[in-house]
N, C-alpha and C positions, 0 to 999 in steps of 0.2 A: 358492895363486896370489894374487898381489897385484893386486886389481881397481882399487885407486886408481891404481897405477902404470900399469896398462893404459889407463885413461881420461884420465890426466893430460895427454897430448899434445893431445887434442881440446879439453879444457877450457882449457889454457894458450893455445892458438891463438885461441880465442874471446876470451879476456881481452886478448891482445895486440892483436887487431883493435879492440876497444873503446877501448883506451888510445890507439892510433895515430889513430883518427878523432877523438877528443875533445881530444887534447893535442899534436897535431903538425899540420904543413901538409897531411897526407894526409886531407883532409876528404871530405864526402859526394860531391863531384864526382869524385874519384878512385875511390871504391868503387862508384859507379854503373857505371863502365866495367869494373871488376873483375867485378861480378856478371854483366854481359853476356858477358864472356869465359868465365866459369865455366859459365853456362847454355847458351850456344850452341855451345861447343867442348869445354871440358875435361871437364865432366861427361858429355856424350854419349860421348866417346871412352872415358872410363873405364868406363862401363856396358857398352858394346859389347865391350870387351876382357875384362872380368871375366866376361862370359857365354860368350864364344865360346872362351876359352882351355882349358876343361875339358870333355871329353865328358860328356854327360848320360846316366846309366844309369838310366832310368825303371824298369826291371824290377826291379832289385835294391833300389831305394829307394822302392818304391810306398807302404809303410806310413808312412815318414818324410814323403813328399810329401803324403799324405792328411792327416797330422797338421799339417804346416806350413801347408798351404792352409786347414785348418780353423781354426787360430789366427788366420790373416790375415782370413778371412771373419768370424770372431767380432769382431775389432777393428774392421773396416769396419762391421758392422751396429751395434755399440754406439756407435761414434762418430757415425754417421749419425743414430742415434735420439735423441741428447741433446736437440736443440731441441724434440722432440716429447714429452718426458717432462713430465708436468704439474707435478712439483715442481722441475724445473730449467729448463724452457723459457723461463719468464718472465725468468730472470736471465741468459740467453745472448744475446749480439748475433749475429744470424744471419750477418752479413757476416764477422765474426771467426771464427765457427764454420766457415764455408765454407773459410777459409784454414787453420784449425788442426785440422780433423778428421784430416788426414793424420798428425799427430803421434802419434795413438793406435795406428796400425798399421804405419807404415813403420819401417825398421830401418837401423842403421848397418852397411853391408856390411863395412867394414874391420875394425870391432871383432868382427863375427861371424867373419870369417876368422882373426883373431888368437886368438880364443877356441877355435875349432874345432881349430886346429893344436895349441894347448897341451893341449886335452882328449884328442884322439885322433890326432894326427900327420897323416900323409898321408891316412889313411882319413877322418879328420874334415874335411879340406879338400875332399875329393871330395864328401862328403855335403853340406856347406854350399854348394858350387858348384851342386849340383842344385837346392837350395832357392832360391838366388839367381836362377838361370836361370828358374825357374817363377814365383816370387813377385814379382820386381821389375817385370815388365810389368803384372801384375795390380794391384799396389799403386800404380804410377804412374797408371794409368788411374783407379783409385778416388781418388787424390789430386786429379786434375784435375776430376773430375765435379762435386763441389759448387761449385767456383769458377766453372766454365763455366755451371752451371745458375743460380747466383745472379746472375751477370752477364748472363744471357740472351744469351750470345755464340755459342751453338751448340756443343754438345758435340763432334760430329763435326769441326767445323772446328778446335776447340782440339786435338783428338787428332792430326789430320794435320799441325798446325803445331808440336806440342810436340817439341822436340828430344830430351828425355829418353825419351819414349815411342818415338819413331822409332828411337833407338839401341838401346833394349832389345829391341824386336821384331826389328830387323835382326840383333842378336846371337843371339837365340833361333833365328830362321830359319837363320842360318848354322851354328849348332851342330847343329841337327837334320839339315842337309844334309852334315854332315861337313866343313865348311870349317875351315881353320886359319890362323892368322897366321904369316907367314914368320918364321923365327928371327931374321933380321937386323932385323926391325921391332919385335920384342917389347921390347928395352930402351927404345926411344923411347916406346912406348905405356905402359910401366911408369912412365916419368918423367912423362908427361902425367897419368897417374893420381894420382901423388903430388902434383903441382902442383894438381890439381883439389881434392884433399882439404884441402891447406893453405890455398889461396885461398878455397875455400868456407867454411871455418871462420873465417878472418879476416874475410870479408865478413859472416858472420853476426854476429860480435862488433861490427864497425863499425856494423851496423844496429840493434843491440840498445838498447832503452829499457825499463828495468825498470818505469817509471812506468805503461807501458801494460798491464803484467801486473796492476797494482792495479785497473784498471778492468774486468778480465775474470777475476776470481779463480775464480768458479764454473766457468767454461769450462776454465781452466787446471788446476784440481784434477781435473776430470772426465776430460779427455783423458790427463793424466799418470797417473791412477789406472788407467785401462784399460791404458795401455802397460806400467806397471811393477808392477801388482798383479794385475789380472784376467787378462791374457793369460798370465803365467806359470802361473797356476792352471789356465787352459784347456789349456795345453800339457801340464801334468802329467796332467790327466785323460785327454787323448787318448793320451799315451804309455802309460798303464796300460790304457786301453780296447783299443788296437791292439797291445799287448804288444810294444812295440819293444824291441830289445836294448839293452844298456847304453850302447854307443857312440851309437847312433841317438838314444836317449832324452836323452843328455847334450847332443848337438848341438841337438836340438829345444829343450831348456830354455834353452840359451844364445840361440838364435834368438828365443825368446819373450820374453826379459828384457833384451836390450841396449837401449841408448838409441836414439832415433829418428834418422832419416836427417838428416845435416847439410844435404843439398840441399833440405830442406823450406822453409828460409828463402829460398833463391834462387828456388824455384818460386813461392812466395807473392808475393814481391817483383816478379818479372818479370810476373806476371799481374795486377799492380795492386792487390794487397791489403795488409793491415797487416803488412808485413815485420818491423818492430821487435818486434811482439807475438810472432810466430812465432819470431824469433831468441831471445827470452827463454825461450820454451818449449824450444827446442833446448838452451839452456844448462842449464836446470833438469833436463831429461831426462838430459843427460850426468852431472850430479851424482847423480841418483836411480839411475842404472845401477850405482853403487858399492854400493847396497843391494839392488837387484833381482836382480842376477846371482848373488851368493852365496846369496840367498834361494831362487831358482829351482833352483840346482844342489844345494842341501841338501835339497829335498823328497824324500821316500822313493820309490824306484822298485822 
């Protein structure tokens, strides 16, 4: 499997966004509006449709769900702990950490879906759909918490106002109730999803400033190490501990090693944090995925 080819579309869109913002008339004023469109409409629609379109079979995938949630909780705990570690805390800006903690545990759903299909066909798609349905709401809440807490803006108020969380929770509730999207509406929602991915990545590139990464190297190395080294190892250990079958183990390892969510930049920017810094982390995570995915899938099972 050619992982560089799989990740190239994401990386190329980020690069195009960066070039457009800096060398054309499509400057920051344009991209601020694009970010709002993605954050308030396109991404919520995508998340809702991604979760509701595939029935969630919790019984048949309980081991995989346990392992996936375990990987996520490990990433959340490790990323939250970074400022409190005595040998790292003094070198980490607390505000940048609040915006960047999400990089360590969130995941790119589109790359997950593509990998799962290539690894295990229709069964892989169903398995990753279950993981997405359960983990996306949990991860989005965990992403908002540090930013709401640091800004002292009220966690509950941020949750009820956050369109990404509202969409994922509505999608999960609809799925559990057995609701489905009408067939005639599915093509429209699919195209909205494709637009959200493309515009989200272009906006991340437009907001990217590599100079900001230089001021937070310790934080950048820490969250990216969690995302691309520690979590694959945690996933490998849980797959062996829970004795997952070969297909479930492969899907879990892909889930544990993919790049972070492209919407991380939009969430941080819309909540008033250092968007350019987070955009740089998204870009680096996309590049590191070309190493972490084959590393994770090569671990013995």
